[in-house]
Each structure stands twice: as C-alpha cells, then as structure tokens.
C-alpha positions in Angstrom: 33.1 26.2 40.8 30.8 27.3 38.1 33.9 27.6 35.9 34.8 24.0 36.3 31.5 22.4 35.6 31.6 22.9 31.7 35.1 21.5 31.7 34.1 18.5 33.9 31.0 17.9 31.6 33.2 17.8 28.5 35.7 15.5 30.1 32.9 13.1 31.1 31.2 13.3 27.7 34.5 12.6 25.9 35.4 9.6 28.3 31.9 8.2 27.6 32.2 8.5 23.9 35.7 6.8 24.0 34.4 3.9 26.1 31.5 3.5 23.8 33.6 3.5 20.7 35.9 0.8 22.3 33.0 -1.4 23.1 31.5 -1.2 19.7 35.0 -2.0 18.1 35.3 -5.0 20.5 31.8 -6.2 19.6 32.6 -6.1 15.9 35.8 -7.9 16.2 34.3 -10.8 18.1 31.1 -11.1 16.1 30.5 -14.7 15.1 29.8 -13.6 11.5 33.3 -12.2 11.1 35.0 -15.4 12.4 33.4 -17.5 9.4 35.1 -17.4 6.1 33.0 -15.9 3.2 31.6 -18.5 0.8 32.3 -16.9 -2.6 30.8 -19.6 -4.8 28.1 -21.4 -2.8 26.4 -24.5 -4.3 23.1 -23.9 -6.2 19.9 -24.0 -4.3 18.1 -25.9 -6.9 20.6 -28.9 -7.3 21.0 -31.3 -10.3 18.0 -33.5 -10.6 18.8 -35.0 -14.0 18.8 -38.5 -12.5 15.0 -38.2 -11.6 12.5 -40.0 -13.9 9.4 -38.4 -15.5 7.2 -40.1 -12.7 9.1 -38.1 -10.1 8.6 -34.7 -11.7 5.5 -32.7 -12.0 3.5 -33.0 -15.2 3.1 -30.0 -17.5 -0.7 -30.0 -16.8 0.2 -28.7 -13.3 1.5 -25.5 -14.9 -0.8 -24.9 -18.0 -4.3 -25.6 -19.1 -4.3 -25.5 -22.8 -8.1 -25.3 -23.2 -8.2 -22.3 -20.9 -5.3 -20.5 -22.7 -7.1 -21.2 -26.1 -10.5 -20.1 -24.7 -8.8 -16.8 -23.6 -7.3 -16.2 -27.1 -3.7 -17.5 -26.4 -1.8 -19.9 -28.4 0.6 -22.4 -26.7 3.9 -22.0 -28.6 6.2 -24.2 -26.4 5.6 -26.6 -23.6 8.9 -28.7 -23.1 10.8 -30.3 -20.3 14.4 -29.5 -20.7 17.5 -28.6 -18.6 18.0 -25.2 -17.2 21.1 -24.7 -19.4 19.2 -25.5 -22.5 16.4 -23.1 -21.4 18.9 -20.4 -21.0 20.5 -21.1 -24.3 17.3 -21.3 -26.3 14.6 -19.1 -24.6 16.3 -16.8 -22.0 19.4 -15.8 -24.0 19.4 -12.3 -22.5 19.1 -13.6 -18.9 21.9 -16.1 -18.9 22.4 -18.8 -16.2 22.0 -18.2 -12.5 24.1 -19.5 -9.7 20.9 -20.5 -7.9 20.0 -23.2 -10.4 22.2 -26.1 -11.5 22.6 -26.1 -15.3 21.4 -29.8 -15.3 18.2 -29.0 -13.3 15.1 -30.2 -15.1 12.6 -27.4 -15.9 9.3 -26.8 -17.6 9.4 -24.1 -20.2 6.1 -22.7 -21.3 5.5 -20.1 -23.9 2.2 -18.6 -24.9 1.5 -16.0 -27.5 -1.2 -13.6 -26.9 -2.1 -12.0 -30.3 -4.8 -9.8 -28.8 -2.7 -8.8 -25.8 -2.0 -9.9 -22.4 -3.2 -7.9 -19.4 -0.3 -8.1 -16.9 -1.3 -7.1 -13.4 1.5 -4.7 -12.9 2.3 -3.1 -16.3 -1.2 -3.4 -17.9 -1.9 -4.5 -21.4 1.0 -5.9 -23.5 -0.1 -6.0 -27.1 0.9 -9.1 -29.1 2.7 -10.5 -26.1 4.8 -13.5 -25.9 4.7 -14.8 -22.3 7.5 -17.2 -21.1 7.5 -19.0 -17.8 10.1 -21.4 -16.5 9.0 -23.8 -13.7 11.2 -26.2 -11.6 10.0 -29.6 -12.7 10.5 -31.0 -9.2 9.0 -28.5 -6.9 6.8 -26.5 -9.2 8.4 -23.1 -8.2 8.6 -20.3 -10.8 12.1 -19.7 -11.7 11.6 -16.9 -14.3 8.9 -15.2 -16.1 9.3 -13.0 -19.1 6.7 -10.9 -21.1 7.8 -9.5 -24.5 5.9 -7.5 -27.1 6.3 -9.2 -30.5 
C-alpha cells in the first residue's frame, strides 16, 4: 500500500497539471481580445483641427506670461501658432512627427532662451538653455517639451 501511494500521487499531480494546461489554452483561444483584428495604423488621438478659427483656439497668453519670463531673466524667442507638421519641420527636427497628432493639428510653439540657465526640476540647472514647449491650441495639453543647452 505504501508503495502505491507515491505513484498515485504522481498520477494525480500529472492529471491536474494536464487539465489546468488545457483550461488555460482554451481560455486564451476564446479570449475576446484575440477575436478582434489588430489595428496597425489607428487614427491620431489629436485630429485635424485646421478648420477652427482663432476664436475657437486658446490664446498664447494661456501658455506664457512674457513679463514673468523677462522678470526671471528669460527671453521669448518664438511664440507662434502653426501646424504640427510645421513645428516638427522647424523646431523638433530630431523628434519627427508622431502618429498621435495629425500633421494639420494647430499647435502653439513657444521657445524661451535662458542665458543665465534654467533650473529644471528633474535634471537641475541647464546653463544657457533653450526651452521649447509645444501646446495643443485647442485643448491646451502639452504635446512636447525640450530643453537644450546652447
């Protein structure tokens, strides 16, 4: 009797493992996520808003206070409304376009030069810094920020 106990225990364990593996395989095959086709090129989250008028967009003053920048030793180099494609071509050449933003999306591009340095909260002082921020003109969301030492 004692001789058959380890053999019986092994048989029970192997049977349980086999049944468990079969259940997992069945669950994976019938998962709702596997039934849907993969969307390889989804539409951008920030869609084309080139048809909106200036009154429908946020003003630059929502994103930058020139007097405050100058009082802290900064110099506004660029503050312009443009398409995201123009922004990528002019300002963010290294970054390139992103599939999340339609190339015709209107954005505010702001550049501030900090000749005495900019104290970045994560990396510390960046001497002679050019800070670039790109804001969505409709929602006000930050789409990209770059800090470069000149």
